[in-house]
N, C-alpha and C positions, 0 to 999 in steps of 0.2 A: 413565564414558562417558553422555553425556545421550542417554535414548531418547525423550523426548518434546518436545513443542514444534516451533518453526519453525528451521530448521537455516540456518546462513550460506549453503549452497548454494541452498536455496530462494528467499531474498531475493535473492542476486546473479543468479539465473537468471531473475528479474523484470524486469531491466533494459530487456531489448529492448522490451518491452511498456509501459514506465512513461512518465509526464510528469516525475516528480520523485522525490527522496528526501530523508526527514529522517532524520540520522544522530547516533544516541548521545544522543537525547532533546533534541537542541539545535536551534538554530533555524538551523542550517547547510543550505543547500539545495544539492542536485546536480541541475540541471535537464538532463533528456535531450532534451526536445523541447518546442515551445511547444503548449499544449492549447488546445481549442476557446474561444473568446472570452476570457473572463477567469477561467474554472473553475478554474485553478492557483491565481490569486492569491487567491481567496476560500478555496480549499481552506487554503492556507498560512496565511492570516489565522485560519482555524477552530483550526486546530493552534497557532498562537501563543496562542489565546485560551485553550486547554486547558493550555499550558506555564505561563501566566500564573496561572490559577486553580489549578493543582495543582504546585507549584513542585517540583521534586526528586523526583517520583511517576513520571516517564516517563524515568527515568536510564538505563535500558538498553534503548532503543527505537531501531531501525533498521528505517525503513518505507519501502516502494516503493509509489507511488501512481500511477493512472490516472483520469484525468477524464473520459473517455469515458462514454457510457450503456450501451453494449452488453458483456456479460461476455465474456471472451477465454480464461480457463483452463478448457477443455474436460474433463470428467471422462474422456471416451473415449480421449484423449489421454494419462492418466496412470495405465494399467492396472498392474498388478503392483508391482514395486519401485522404479519410476520416481517421484520426489518432484517435486510441482507446484510452479511458483513461487509465492511468497507476495506476492501483488499484492492490494493493497488499491483499492476503488472504491466509486462509489455504487449499483451494481447489482450483483445475483447471482442465480441461480435454481438449482434443483435439478440441473441439468445441468452447473455449473461450481464451480469451486474458489476463484473469486475470492473474497476476504474483503470483507465489506460495512462501509462507512463511512457513518455517516449524515450526511447533507447538510442543515446548519443554516441555508441561505441563502435557504430559502422562508420 
């Protein structure tokens, strides 16, 4: 039994807060909603560049992403044994479990 890492449940439970998803390290996108302006398109472009620069290095990646500025996965909501959703975004702080993803668009 795997005891570390991000569980399937943590990935699936982030869908409600996400803009899109990258599945199995491939450029297949499951979009949940339109993000602010064109942030989702530029984020997908960034990920495509990573896939191009590092082919076959992200083969087991299943990523849920949200393009808004404010973190949403509050630590106070996930005390005890409840696992937080695995949500990537451009910003995080000490009060949240959001997973930081560097913004290369500036």
